[in-house]
N, C-alpha and C positions, 0 to 999 in steps of 0.2 A: 544527548541522543535524540531528543524530541519528545513530544507529548504522546500519550497513548491514543489509540483510535477514538475518535469522537463520532457518535451517531447523530445524524441530523434527520429531521422528519419531512422537510419541505424543500425539495423532493427527497425521498428516502435515500440515504447514502452514508457511507463511512468515510471519514477523512483522517489523514495523519500526516504529520510533518516529521521527516527524518533529518537529523543533523549529523554531519560527518566532519572529521578533522581536516579534510581537504578534498581536492578534486579526484585524486587517485582512489580514495576510499569510496567516494560517490560512484565513480565509474565502475569499480568492481561490483558494487551493489546493483547498479543498473544492468550490468551483464548477467548477473544471477537472476534478476527480476525478469529479464527478457526470456531466459531459459524457462523459468517458471510459467510465464505467460504462454509460451509455445506449448509446453506440456499440458497445461490446463485449458487452453483455448479461450482464455479470457485476458483482455487487455484493458486495464484500468486507465483512467486519466492520470497523467503525470506531468508535473512541471518542476524544473530544477534550476538551480544556480550553481555557483562555484562549490558550495559546501552543504547544500540542502536539497531535499526532494519532497515535494508535496504530492500525495496520492489521494485520489478520490475513487471509491468503489461505489457505483450506482446500483440501485435495485433493478431487477428485471423489469421490463416495460409493463408486464402484466401482473406485477406484484405490488403490494402495499408496503413491503418491508424487504430487508436484506435477507437473502437466502442463506441457508447453512453452508452451501458450497462457496459462496462469496465470503462468508465469515472465515471459513477454512483457508481461503486464498489469502485473506488479510493476515491470518496467523502464520501462514507459510512465508509471507514477506518478512514478518518479524523474525522468523526462524533463520532465514538465509542471512540476515544481517546480524544475528546474535542479539536482538533487542528483546528485553523482558517486557511483559505487558504493562508494567507500571513506569516505564521510562518516559 
């Protein structure tokens, strides 16, 4: 399923790789992630291949760290895909 979120400090960001059994599962996740982004008004950086997705959530420009709202967004991504924190 992928590694849990990793917090990086330079620049401040959260990163995660999601692994999927195939393209259809990835596509379903991307559709749900798009709905979440529209709802929350936040669009993280995403890059994907046939069966994986890399997500980067950057800190706000005026912040030294990741806001609680962006941490909640990361958790919501995990929730829509059914991923536990320790996967």
